Backbone as a printed PyTorch tensor [residue, N CA C, xyz], in Angstrom:
tensor([[[113.1750,  82.0120,  74.8050],
         [114.5680,  82.2860,  75.1920],
         [115.3970,  81.0370,  74.9090]],

        [[116.6660,  81.2170,  74.5300],
         [117.4280,  80.0610,  74.1180],
         [118.8880,  80.1540,  74.5300]],

        [[119.5220,  79.0020,  74.5540],
         [120.9690,  78.9180,  74.5740],
         [121.3620,  78.5440,  73.1560]],

        [[122.1500,  79.3760,  72.4340],
         [122.3460,  79.1810,  70.9940],
         [122.9490,  77.8250,  70.6540]],

        [[122.4620,  77.2040,  69.5710],
         [123.0190,  75.9390,  69.1230],
         [124.4040,  76.1260,  68.5240]],

        [[125.1900,  75.0700,  68.5470],
         [126.5390,  75.1110,  67.9820],
         [126.5440,  74.7950,  66.4880]],

        [[125.5880,  73.9690,  66.0130],
         [125.6080,  73.5730,  64.6160],
         [124.2820,  73.8360,  63.9540]],

        [[124.2920,  73.9380,  62.6240],
         [123.0500,  74.2170,  61.9050],
         [122.8420,  73.2470,  60.7510]],

        [[123.5620,  72.1050,  60.7510],
         [123.4400,  71.1580,  59.6530],
         [122.6310,  69.9330,  60.0320]],

        [[121.8030,  70.0340,  61.0460],
         [121.0510,  68.8980,  61.5450],
         [119.6870,  68.8410,  60.8840]],

        [[119.1860,  67.6410,  60.6780],
         [117.9290,  67.4780,  59.9670],
         [116.8020,  66.9100,  60.8200]],

        [[117.1260,  66.2700,  61.9000],
         [116.1020,  65.7050,  62.7820],
         [116.4890,  66.0090,  64.2150]],

        [[115.5180,  65.9630,  65.1130],
         [115.8080,  66.2950,  66.5110],
         [115.0090,  65.4090,  67.4470]],

        [[115.5490,  65.2440,  68.6270],
         [114.7920,  64.7230,  69.7580],
         [114.6970,  65.8640,  70.7580]],

        [[113.4770,  66.3810,  70.9270],
         [113.2110,  67.4290,  71.9070],
         [112.9060,  66.7690,  73.2460]],

        [[113.4880,  67.3010,  74.2970],
         [113.3000,  66.7480,  75.6320],
         [112.7670,  67.8130,  76.5780]],

        [[111.6270,  67.5340,  77.1930],
         [111.2360,  68.3270,  78.3510],
         [112.2760,  68.0570,  79.4370]],

        [[112.4370,  68.9700,  80.3580],
         [113.4970,  68.8110,  81.3620],
         [112.9790,  68.2070,  82.6590]],

        [[112.1300,  68.9650,  83.3660],
         [111.6570,  68.5260,  84.6790],
         [110.6160,  67.4210,  84.4970]],

        [[110.8930,  66.2810,  85.1220],
         [110.0100,  65.1330,  84.9860],
         [110.4650,  64.1370,  83.9460]],

        [[111.4210,  64.5350,  83.0940],
         [111.9680,  63.6380,  82.0720],
         [113.4460,  63.3760,  82.3410]],

        [[114.1970,  64.4550,  82.5900],
         [115.6330,  64.3430,  82.8740],
         [115.9030,  64.4820,  84.3670]],

        [[115.2810,  65.4790,  84.9860],
         [115.4450,  65.7160,  86.4240],
         [114.0860,  65.6380,  87.1050]],

        [[114.1140,  65.5020,  88.4080],
         [112.8730,  65.3940,  89.1700],
         [112.0950,  66.7120,  89.1640]],

        [[110.7720,  66.6000,  89.0600],
         [109.9100,  67.7510,  89.2880],
         [109.9260,  68.1170,  90.7680]],

        [[109.7510,  69.3830,  91.0480],
         [109.5550,  69.8360,  92.4270],
         [108.2550,  70.6330,  92.4830]],

        [[107.4270,  70.4100,  93.4880],
         [106.1810,  71.1780,  93.5750],
         [106.4120,  72.6710,  93.7400]],

        [[107.5890,  73.0370,  94.2830],
         [107.9260,  74.4550,  94.4590],
         [108.8990,  74.9400,  93.3810]],

        [[109.0420,  74.1990,  92.2940],
         [109.8930,  74.5320,  91.1600],
         [111.3810,  74.3010,  91.4780]],

        [[112.1260,  73.9640,  90.4380],
         [113.5850,  73.8650,  90.5550],
         [114.1360,  75.2870,  90.4490]],

        [[114.7120,  75.7690,  91.5340],
         [115.1170,  77.1690,  91.6010],
         [116.6240,  77.3700,  91.6510]],

        [[117.3820,  76.2970,  91.9140],
         [118.8280,  76.4120,  92.0240],
         [119.4600,  75.0580,  91.7460]],

        [[120.7540,  75.0710,  91.4490],
         [121.4620,  73.8380,  91.1490],
         [121.4090,  72.8280,  92.3020]],

        [[121.5530,  73.2230,  93.5690],
         [121.4700,  72.2300,  94.6480],
         [120.1170,  71.5110,  94.7150]],

        [[119.0870,  72.0760,  94.1290],
         [117.7740,  71.4190,  94.1450],
         [117.6000,  70.3990,  93.0210]],

        [[118.5540,  70.3220,  92.1050],
         [118.4380,  69.4310,  90.9540],
         [118.7420,  67.9920,  91.3750]],

        [[117.8440,  67.0780,  91.0200],
         [118.0560,  65.6480,  91.2190],
         [117.7740,  64.9460,  89.8910]],

        [[118.7840,  64.3110,  89.3250],
         [118.5900,  63.6070,  88.0630],
         [117.8150,  62.3170,  88.3030]],

        [[116.9140,  62.0140,  87.3880],
         [116.1440,  60.7820,  87.4820],
         [117.0480,  59.5810,  87.2300]],

        [[116.7010,  58.4650,  87.8400],
         [117.4710,  57.2450,  87.6530],
         [117.5650,  56.8970,  86.1670]],

        [[118.7710,  56.6110,  85.7240],
         [118.9820,  56.2040,  84.3460],
         [119.0540,  57.3330,  83.3460]],

        [[118.8830,  58.5740,  83.7800],
         [118.8610,  59.6930,  82.8310],
         [120.2040,  59.8670,  82.1290]],

        [[121.2910,  59.8050,  82.8650],
         [122.6030,  59.9920,  82.2420],
         [122.8770,  58.9220,  81.1910]],

        [[122.5840,  57.6680,  81.5470],
         [122.8260,  56.5710,  80.6180],
         [121.9670,  56.7160,  79.3660]],

        [[120.7250,  57.1220,  79.5420],
         [119.8180,  57.2870,  78.4060],
         [120.2800,  58.4140,  77.4990]],

        [[120.7490,  59.4980,  78.0870],
         [121.2090,  60.6380,  77.2920],
         [122.5030,  60.3070,  76.5560]],

        [[123.3680,  59.5090,  77.1580],
         [124.5820,  59.0700,  76.4610],
         [124.2190,  58.1870,  75.2780]],

        [[123.2160,  57.3400,  75.4540],
         [122.7380,  56.4860,  74.3650],
         [122.1290,  57.3360,  73.2530]],

        [[121.3660,  58.3400,  73.6250],
         [120.7430,  59.2300,  72.6510],
         [121.7890,  60.0120,  71.8660]],

        [[122.8990,  60.3540,  72.5250],
         [123.9490,  61.1440,  71.8800],
         [124.5740,  60.4240,  70.6980]],

        [[124.4570,  59.1110,  70.6580],
         [125.0450,  58.3450,  69.5580],
         [124.1920,  58.3780,  68.3010]],

        [[122.9660,  58.8630,  68.3940],
         [122.0820,  58.8890,  67.2380],
         [122.3170,  60.1410,  66.3980]],

        [[122.0220,  60.0820,  65.0930],
         [122.2700,  61.2170,  64.1930],
         [121.1490,  62.2440,  64.2470]],

        [[120.9350,  62.7980,  65.4160],
         [119.8730,  63.7830,  65.6320],
         [120.3970,  64.9040,  66.5100]],

        [[119.7570,  66.0460,  66.4420],
         [120.0090,  67.0980,  67.4240],
         [119.2590,  66.7580,  68.6980]],

        [[119.8820,  66.9700,  69.8140],
         [119.2410,  66.7680,  71.1150],
         [118.9790,  68.1520,  71.6920]],

        [[117.7060,  68.4690,  71.8980],
         [117.2940,  69.8360,  72.2370],
         [116.4000,  69.8070,  73.4730]],

        [[116.7510,  70.5740,  74.4770],
         [115.9280,  70.7000,  75.6770],
         [114.9720,  71.8730,  75.5040]],

        [[113.6890,  71.6380,  75.7860],
         [112.6710,  72.6950,  75.7250],
         [111.8920,  72.6640,  77.0450]],

        [[112.0120,  73.7150,  77.8340],
         [111.5220,  73.6700,  79.2070],
         [110.7210,  74.9120,  79.5770]],

        [[109.5160,  74.7040,  80.0910],
         [108.7580,  75.7980,  80.7150],
         [109.3780,  76.0870,  82.0800]],

        [[109.7210,  77.3200,  82.3350],
         [110.2660,  77.7150,  83.6270],
         [109.4670,  78.8920,  84.1700]],

        [[108.2200,  78.5930,  84.5410],
         [107.3140,  79.6090,  85.0490],
         [107.7310,  80.2060,  86.3740]],

        [[108.7340,  79.6150,  87.0320],
         [109.2370,  80.2080,  88.2800],
         [109.7730,  81.6100,  88.0350]],

        [[110.2580,  81.8570,  86.8140],
         [110.7370,  83.2040,  86.4840],
         [109.5480,  84.1730,  86.4430]],

        [[108.5210,  83.8050,  85.6970],
         [107.3400,  84.6580,  85.5960],
         [106.6270,  84.8580,  86.9180]],

        [[106.7700,  83.8940,  87.8140],
         [106.1510,  84.0150,  89.1440],
         [107.0100,  84.8180,  90.1050]],

        [[108.1980,  85.2340,  89.6740],
         [109.0750,  86.0400,  90.5170],
         [109.8560,  85.2430,  91.5390]],

        [[109.9170,  83.9220,  91.3980],
         [110.6350,  83.0910,  92.3560],
         [112.1320,  83.0890,  92.0900]],

        [[112.5230,  83.2050,  90.8310],
         [113.9240,  83.2970,  90.4390],
         [114.0280,  84.2740,  89.2690]],

        [[115.2390,  84.7180,  88.9850],
         [115.4600,  85.5840,  87.8350],
         [115.7190,  84.7280,  86.5980]],

        [[115.6520,  85.3520,  85.4310],
         [115.9690,  84.6430,  84.1980],
         [117.4210,  84.1740,  84.2200]],

        [[118.3080,  84.9990,  84.7480],
         [119.7180,  84.6060,  84.8410],
         [119.8880,  83.3650,  85.7120]],

        [[119.1600,  83.3000,  86.8210],
         [119.2430,  82.1220,  87.6810],
         [118.7000,  80.8860,  86.9750]],

        [[117.6360,  81.0620,  86.2140],
         [117.0810,  79.9350,  85.4660],
         [118.0920,  79.3880,  84.4720]],

        [[118.7800,  80.2920,  83.7710],
         [119.7850,  79.8480,  82.8120],
         [120.9930,  79.2420,  83.5110]],

        [[121.3540,  79.7390,  84.6940],
         [122.4570,  79.1310,  85.4490],
         [122.1600,  77.6610,  85.7410]],

        [[120.9280,  77.3800,  86.1720],
         [120.5310,  75.9950,  86.4400],
         [120.5910,  75.1700,  85.1610]],

        [[120.0660,  75.7440,  84.0870],
         [120.0570,  75.0320,  82.8020],
         [121.4730,  74.6810,  82.3560]],

        [[122.3870,  75.6360,  82.4700],
         [123.7680,  75.3910,  82.0480],
         [124.4390,  74.3230,  82.9150]],

        [[124.1600,  74.3380,  84.2080],
         [124.7430,  73.3220,  85.0920],
         [124.2160,  71.9320,  84.7300]],

        [[122.9370,  71.8450,  84.3920],
         [122.3600,  70.5610,  83.9900],
         [123.0190,  70.0660,  82.7120]],

        [[123.2040,  70.9580,  81.7440],
         [123.8610,  70.5760,  80.4850],
         [125.2880,  70.1140,  80.7480]],

        [[126.0100,  70.8340,  81.5990],
         [127.3960,  70.4410,  81.8960],
         [127.4480,  69.0590,  82.5480]],

        [[126.5210,  68.7880,  83.4410],
         [126.4960,  67.4780,  84.1020],
         [126.2030,  66.3680,  83.0990]],

        [[125.2910,  66.6360,  82.1720],
         [124.9640,  65.6470,  81.1400],
         [126.1800,  65.3760,  80.2620]],

        [[126.8600,  66.4250,  79.8460],
         [128.0180,  66.2640,  78.9660],
         [129.1640,  65.5530,  79.6890]],

        [[129.3040,  65.7850,  80.9890],
         [130.3550,  65.1190,  81.7550],
         [130.1310,  63.6200,  81.8530]],

        [[128.8760,  63.1790,  81.6400],
         [128.5360,  61.7590,  81.7060],
         [128.3100,  61.1550,  80.3280]],

        [[128.8070,  61.8160,  79.2870],
         [128.7530,  61.2380,  77.9520],
         [127.5600,  61.6220,  77.1180]],

        [[126.7150,  62.5240,  77.6110],
         [125.5610,  62.9830,  76.8490],
         [125.9130,  64.1640,  75.9630]],

        [[124.9250,  64.6340,  75.2320],
         [125.1160,  65.7580,  74.3100],
         [123.8230,  66.5540,  74.2430]],

        [[123.9150,  67.8510,  74.5000],
         [122.7850,  68.7630,  74.3210],
         [123.2180,  69.7910,  73.2830]],

        [[122.5510,  69.8080,  72.1290],
         [122.9530,  70.6880,  71.0430],
         [122.3760,  72.0910,  71.1680]],

        [[121.2400,  72.2180,  71.8080],
         [120.6380,  73.5320,  72.0580],
         [119.6280,  73.3760,  73.1770]],

        [[119.4240,  74.4430,  73.9260],
         [118.3980,  74.4060,  74.9660],
         [117.6160,  75.7060,  74.9500]],

        [[116.3240,  75.5610,  75.1760],
         [115.3910,  76.6820,  75.1520],
         [114.5680,  76.6420,  76.4280]],

        [[114.2110,  77.8080,  76.9230],
         [113.2840,  77.8390,  78.0500],
         [112.3050,  78.9910,  77.8780]],

        [[111.1120,  78.7700,  78.3710],
         [110.1050,  79.8330,  78.4190],
         [110.0310,  80.3450,  79.8450]],

        [[110.3040,  81.6350,  80.0680],
         [110.3060,  82.1790,  81.4210],
         [108.9620,  82.7710,  81.8410]],

        [[107.9480,  82.6760,  81.0020],
         [106.7150,  83.4250,  81.2280],
         [105.7850,  82.7640,  82.2400]],

        [[104.9590,  83.5740,  82.8490],
         [103.9020,  83.0970,  83.7370],
         [102.8540,  82.3810,  82.8910]],

        [[102.2250,  81.3360,  83.4300],
         [101.2030,  80.6190,  82.6570],
         [100.0810,  81.5110,  82.1270]],

        [[ 99.8170,  82.6290,  82.7910],
         [ 98.7270,  83.5130,  82.3580],
         [ 99.1600,  84.5460,  81.3210]],

        [[100.4360,  84.5290,  80.9270],
         [100.9310,  85.5590,  80.0150],
         [100.4540,  85.3770,  78.5800]],

        [[100.0370,  84.1650,  78.2400],
         [ 99.5250,  83.9310,  76.8940],
         [100.5760,  83.9480,  75.8100]],

        [[101.8230,  83.5970,  76.1490],
         [102.8880,  83.5910,  75.1550],
         [102.7800,  82.3410,  74.2790]],

        [[103.4840,  82.3670,  73.1610],
         [103.4900,  81.2110,  72.2560],
         [104.6060,  80.2380,  72.5980]],

        [[105.5800,  80.6770,  73.3800],
         [106.7130,  79.7890,  73.6480],
         [106.4350,  78.8100,  74.7760]],

        [[105.5140,  79.1310,  75.6690],
         [105.2190,  78.2140,  76.7540],
         [104.3930,  77.0450,  76.2290]],

        [[104.8940,  75.8250,  76.4430],
         [104.1020,  74.6650,  76.0600],
         [102.7860,  74.6700,  76.8620]],

        [[101.6620,  74.4310,  76.2250],
         [101.4330,  73.7070,  74.9800],
         [101.6530,  74.4870,  73.6980]],

        [[102.0450,  75.7510,  73.7500],
         [102.3860,  76.4740,  72.5340],
         [103.6230,  75.8710,  71.8870]],

        [[103.7390,  75.9280,  70.5690],
         [104.8760,  75.3150,  69.8690],
         [106.0380,  76.2650,  69.6110]],

        [[106.0370,  77.4410,  70.2470],
         [107.0110,  78.4710,  69.9110],
         [108.4620,  78.0430,  70.0370]],

        [[108.8190,  77.3730,  71.1410],
         [110.2110,  76.9540,  71.3040],
         [110.6030,  75.9350,  70.2470]],

        [[109.6700,  75.0520,  69.9020],
         [109.9550,  74.0200,  68.9040],
         [110.1470,  74.6430,  67.5300]],

        [[109.3030,  75.5940,  67.1890],
         [109.4120,  76.2360,  65.8800],
         [110.6660,  77.1010,  65.7870]],

        [[111.0280,  77.7350,  66.8890],
         [112.2640,  78.5160,  66.8890],
         [113.4550,  77.5960,  66.6470]],

        [[113.4700,  76.4650,  67.3230],
         [114.5590,  75.5080,  67.1230],
         [114.5680,  74.9850,  65.6950]],

        [[113.3970,  74.7100,  65.1480],
         [113.3180,  74.2100,  63.7730],
         [113.9140,  75.2080,  62.7970]],

        [[113.6490,  76.4830,  63.0390],
         [114.1740,  77.5240,  62.1570],
         [115.6830,  77.6760,  62.3130]],

        [[116.1560,  77.6810,  63.5540],
         [117.5760,  77.9270,  63.8130],
         [118.4540,  76.7260,  63.4820]],

        [[117.9170,  75.5100,  63.6720],
         [118.7180,  74.3180,  63.4170],
         [118.3680,  73.6560,  62.0840]],

        [[117.4400,  74.2570,  61.3470],
         [117.0270,  73.7250,  60.0420],
         [116.5700,  72.2730,  60.1640]],

        [[115.5790,  72.0690,  61.0200],
         [115.1290,  70.7190,  61.3430],
         [113.9870,  70.2560,  60.4470]],

        [[113.9740,  68.9790,  60.1840],
         [112.8390,  68.3180,  59.5540],
         [111.9310,  67.8310,  60.6780]],

        [[110.8660,  68.5730,  60.9470],
         [110.0370,  68.2710,  62.1070],
         [109.3050,  66.9320,  61.9640]],

        [[109.0080,  66.5250,  60.7350],
         [108.3080,  65.2580,  60.5330],
         [109.1630,  64.0670,  60.9600]],

        [[110.4690,  64.2640,  61.0320],
         [111.3700,  63.1960,  61.4640],
         [111.7520,  63.3300,  62.9280]],

        [[111.1940,  64.2970,  63.6080],
         [111.6160,  64.6120,  64.9710],
         [110.6520,  64.0510,  65.9990]],

        [[111.1330,  63.9770,  67.2200],
         [110.3770,  63.4550,  68.3580],
         [110.3900,  64.4790,  69.4930]],

        [[109.3920,  64.3950,  70.3560],
         [109.4150,  65.1300,  71.6190],
         [109.0770,  64.1680,  72.7380]],

        [[109.8790,  64.1810,  73.7920],
         [109.6490,  63.3490,  74.9710],
         [109.2550,  64.2540,  76.1270]],

        [[108.0870,  64.0280,  76.6940],
         [107.6080,  64.8600,  77.7950],
         [106.8330,  64.0640,  78.8130]],

        [[106.4890,  64.7190,  79.9210],
         [105.7530,  64.0400,  80.9910],
         [104.3750,  64.6570,  81.2120]],

        [[103.9060,  65.4650,  80.2600],
         [102.6290,  66.1510,  80.4510],
         [101.8780,  66.2630,  79.1300]],

        [[100.5680,  66.3640,  79.2420],
         [ 99.7270,  66.5460,  78.0560],
         [100.1550,  67.8070,  77.3050]],

        [[100.5630,  68.8430,  78.0230],
         [100.9770,  70.0820,  77.3600],
         [102.1840,  69.8630,  76.4580]],

        [[103.0840,  68.9550,  76.8370],
         [104.2130,  68.6320,  75.9740],
         [103.7230,  68.0210,  74.6620]],

        [[102.7760,  67.1050,  74.7760],
         [102.2700,  66.4370,  73.5810],
         [101.4480,  67.3840,  72.7200]],

        [[100.7570,  68.3220,  73.3470],
         [100.0290,  69.3350,  72.5750],
         [101.0020,  70.1790,  71.7540]],

        [[102.1290,  70.5510,  72.3630],
         [103.1330,  71.3270,  71.6420],
         [103.7010,  70.5140,  70.4880]],

        [[103.9570,  69.2370,  70.7350],
         [104.4940,  68.3710,  69.6870],
         [103.5270,  68.2800,  68.5160]],

        [[102.2530,  68.0700,  68.8060],
         [101.2630,  67.9450,  67.7410],
         [101.1490,  69.2430,  66.9490]],

        [[101.2020,  70.3690,  67.6420],
         [101.0980,  71.6660,  66.9650],
         [102.2890,  71.9160,  66.0450]],

        [[103.4390,  71.3230,  66.3850],
         [104.6460,  71.5310,  65.5870],
         [104.8880,  70.4080,  64.5800]],

        [[104.0000,  69.4190,  64.5450],
         [104.1520,  68.3170,  63.6090],
         [105.2170,  67.3120,  64.0020]],

        [[105.3950,  67.1370,  65.3160],
         [106.4170,  66.2250,  65.8510],
         [105.7280,  65.0290,  66.4960]],

        [[106.3490,  63.8740,  66.4000],
         [105.8510,  62.6940,  67.0940],
         [106.1120,  62.8290,  68.5900]],

        [[105.1290,  62.4730,  69.4030],
         [105.2460,  62.6480,  70.8450],
         [105.3610,  61.3450,  71.5940]],

        [[106.1280,  61.3770,  72.6740],
         [106.2470,  60.2500,  73.5960],
         [106.0010,  60.7780,  75.0020]],

        [[105.0620,  60.1700,  75.7100],
         [104.7990,  60.5110,  77.1070],
         [105.5100,  59.5040,  77.9940]],

        [[106.3260,  59.9980,  78.9230],
         [106.9620,  59.1210,  79.9020],
         [106.1600,  59.1580,  81.1960]],

        [[106.1890,  58.0430,  81.9290],
         [105.4080,  57.9470,  83.1670],
         [106.1570,  58.4920,  84.3730]],

        [[107.3670,  59.0240,  84.1810],
         [108.0750,  59.6930,  85.2630],
         [107.4780,  61.0910,  85.4320]],

        [[107.8950,  61.7910,  86.4930],
         [107.3530,  63.1350,  86.7180],
         [105.8430,  63.0880,  86.8610]],

        [[105.1590,  63.8830,  86.0470],
         [103.6940,  63.9340,  86.0770],
         [103.0520,  62.9390,  85.1230]],

        [[103.8890,  62.1350,  84.4640],
         [103.4090,  61.3230,  83.3640],
         [102.3240,  60.3250,  83.7060]],

        [[102.4420,  59.6670,  84.8490],
         [101.4290,  58.6770,  85.2170],
         [100.0650,  59.3380,  85.3550]],

        [[100.0150,  60.4890,  86.0020],
         [ 98.7380,  61.2090,  86.1340],
         [ 98.2460,  61.6910,  84.7780]],

        [[ 99.1480,  62.1500,  83.9340],
         [ 98.7380,  62.7350,  82.6570],
         [ 98.3630,  61.6760,  81.6210]],

        [[ 98.8380,  60.4490,  81.8160],
         [ 98.4500,  59.3860,  80.8890],
         [ 96.9310,  59.2350,  80.8600]],

        [[ 96.3040,  59.3580,  82.0230],
         [ 94.8490,  59.2250,  82.0950],
         [ 94.1250,  60.3940,  81.4360]],

        [[ 94.8400,  61.4930,  81.2020],
         [ 94.2240,  62.6800,  80.6070],
         [ 94.3800,  62.7320,  79.0860]],

        [[ 95.0970,  61.7720,  78.5190],
         [ 95.3030,  61.7920,  77.0740],
         [ 93.9810,  61.6070,  76.3440]],

        [[ 93.6500,  62.4670,  75.4050],
         [ 92.4340,  62.2600,  74.6140],
         [ 92.4880,  60.9300,  73.8730]],

        [[ 91.3670,  60.2630,  73.8020],
         [ 91.3170,  58.9400,  73.1850],
         [ 91.8380,  58.9680,  71.7580]],

        [[ 91.5600,  60.0530,  71.0370],
         [ 91.9660,  60.1140,  69.6280],
         [ 93.4800,  60.2770,  69.4560]],

        [[ 94.2020,  60.5840,  70.5360],
         [ 95.6470,  60.7150,  70.4450],
         [ 96.3700,  59.3840,  70.5930]],

        [[ 95.7090,  58.3970,  71.1340],
         [ 96.3990,  57.1890,  71.5750],
         [ 96.9840,  56.3810,  70.4230]],

        [[ 96.4940,  56.6070,  69.2190],
         [ 97.0480,  55.8890,  68.0890],
         [ 98.3920,  56.4260,  67.6250]],

        [[ 98.6500,  57.7120,  67.8670],
         [ 99.9060,  58.2920,  67.3670],
         [100.7480,  58.9010,  68.4800]],

        [[100.4700,  58.5650,  69.7120],
         [101.2790,  59.0250,  70.8450],
         [101.7060,  57.8090,  71.6530]],

        [[103.0090,  57.5920,  71.7550],
         [103.5150,  56.4720,  72.5320],
         [103.5590,  56.8380,  74.0150]],

        [[103.3010,  55.8670,  74.8680],
         [103.4150,  56.0400,  76.3140],
         [104.3730,  54.9680,  76.8260]],

        [[105.4570,  55.3990,  77.4750],
         [106.4900,  54.4750,  77.9450],
         [106.8410,  54.8120,  79.3880]],

        [[107.6040,  53.9330,  80.0240],
         [107.8710,  54.1050,  81.4490],
         [108.7990,  55.2710,  81.7640]],

        [[109.8380,  55.4690,  80.9500],
         [110.8430,  56.4710,  81.3110],
         [111.6520,  56.8590,  80.0780]],

        [[112.6470,  57.7080,  80.2960],
         [113.4750,  58.1860,  79.1950],
         [114.2220,  57.0480,  78.5110]],

        [[114.6620,  56.0790,  79.2770],
         [115.3640,  54.9400,  78.6930],
         [114.4840,  54.2250,  77.6820]],

        [[113.2250,  53.9860,  78.0350],
         [112.2980,  53.3190,  77.1170],
         [112.0120,  54.2040,  75.9080]],

        [[111.9550,  55.5120,  76.1170],
         [111.7260,  56.4320,  74.9960],
         [112.8860,  56.3730,  74.0130]],

        [[114.1130,  56.3340,  74.5310],
         [115.2790,  56.2660,  73.6440],
         [115.2740,  54.9590,  72.8600]],

        [[114.9100,  53.8700,  73.5100],
         [114.8520,  52.5910,  72.7880],
         [113.8440,  52.6550,  71.6430]],

        [[112.7300,  53.3360,  71.8670],
         [111.7370,  53.4930,  70.8120],
         [112.2830,  54.3610,  69.6790]],

        [[112.9280,  55.4640,  70.0400],
         [113.4820,  56.3680,  69.0310],
         [114.5500,  55.6660,  68.2030]],

        [[115.2840,  54.7630,  68.8110],
         [116.3350,  54.0370,  68.1050],
         [115.7890,  53.1800,  66.9570]],

        [[114.4940,  52.8910,  66.9730],
         [113.9120,  52.1000,  65.8860],
         [113.6540,  52.9480,  64.6410]],

        [[113.8180,  54.2660,  64.7510],
         [113.6540,  55.1480,  63.5970],
         [114.7410,  54.8710,  62.5570]],

        [[114.3740,  54.9420,  61.2940],
         [115.3480,  54.7600,  60.2150],
         [116.0690,  56.0860,  59.9760]],

        [[117.2760,  56.1830,  60.5100],
         [118.0870,  57.3900,  60.3290],
         [119.1460,  57.1970,  59.2490]],

        [[118.9950,  56.1520,  58.4100],
         [120.0520,  55.8010,  57.4610],
         [120.3300,  56.9030,  56.4530]],

        [[119.3290,  57.7550,  56.2020],
         [119.5420,  58.8200,  55.2170],
         [120.1360,  60.0800,  55.8330]],

        [[120.3590,  60.0380,  57.1580],
         [120.9030,  61.2150,  57.8410],
         [122.3810,  61.0220,  58.1420]],

        [[123.1850,  62.1090,  57.9890],
         [124.5790,  61.9860,  58.3300],
         [124.7720,  61.9080,  59.8320]],

        [[125.7610,  61.1130,  60.2560],
         [126.0010,  60.9410,  61.6850],
         [126.6480,  62.1960,  62.2550]],

        [[126.2280,  62.5590,  63.4250],
         [126.7720,  63.7820,  64.0430],
         [128.1750,  63.5300,  64.6030]],

        [[128.9700,  64.5660,  64.5490],
         [130.2890,  64.4710,  65.1800],
         [130.2460,  64.9820,  66.6060]],

        [[129.1270,  65.6000,  67.0030],
         [128.9910,  66.0890,  68.3780],
         [128.7540,  67.5790,  68.3930]],

        [[128.6610,  68.1350,  69.6010],
         [128.4050,  69.5710,  69.7550],
         [127.7470,  69.8150,  71.0840]],

        [[127.9280,  70.9920,  71.6190],
         [127.3650,  71.3100,  72.9220],
         [126.7340,  72.6740,  72.8630]],

        [[125.8840,  72.9420,  73.8480],
         [125.2670,  74.2540,  73.9290],
         [125.7350,  74.9480,  75.1790]]])
């Protein structure tokens, strides 16, 4: 499921998991806007990311829908409020996708499946080899690897626990950093000189 992108001329992307990377995880799931708490430094990091010539795309598992805790409409209401808050603080979200399915449904869009990433690649015409995914769980990195994207694990959210679960063979091509701010600093070292600078856009 997606919130349609505004532009289709983008060549690279930074995919962001939502809960644990941008906002706090909740053990009982984020079910409404009043339950949303942005992580320290998230707004500043997203504003910094907005200056780069990449699409900024949120890809989020929202199993609370599949579990019957909230409706799909409620899930999208929360997503839209988060995007509006980010944009009000100088950030930019070009497209957002969520998987509403229960973990047992066996869908391809729920991470570790790469479905949301591949859908975005098709709709935004992305060069996945130049793209990044920032997440707080092994499942995020599994999705990134399946889609041919470079992965960054942040230690916020579930990241500290999941760092210990990373397969040894992944450690050479998966960065582990403290938070979104550190991830953006790493992404900034990418050579984007061959990409046109974005003028902006919202989802």
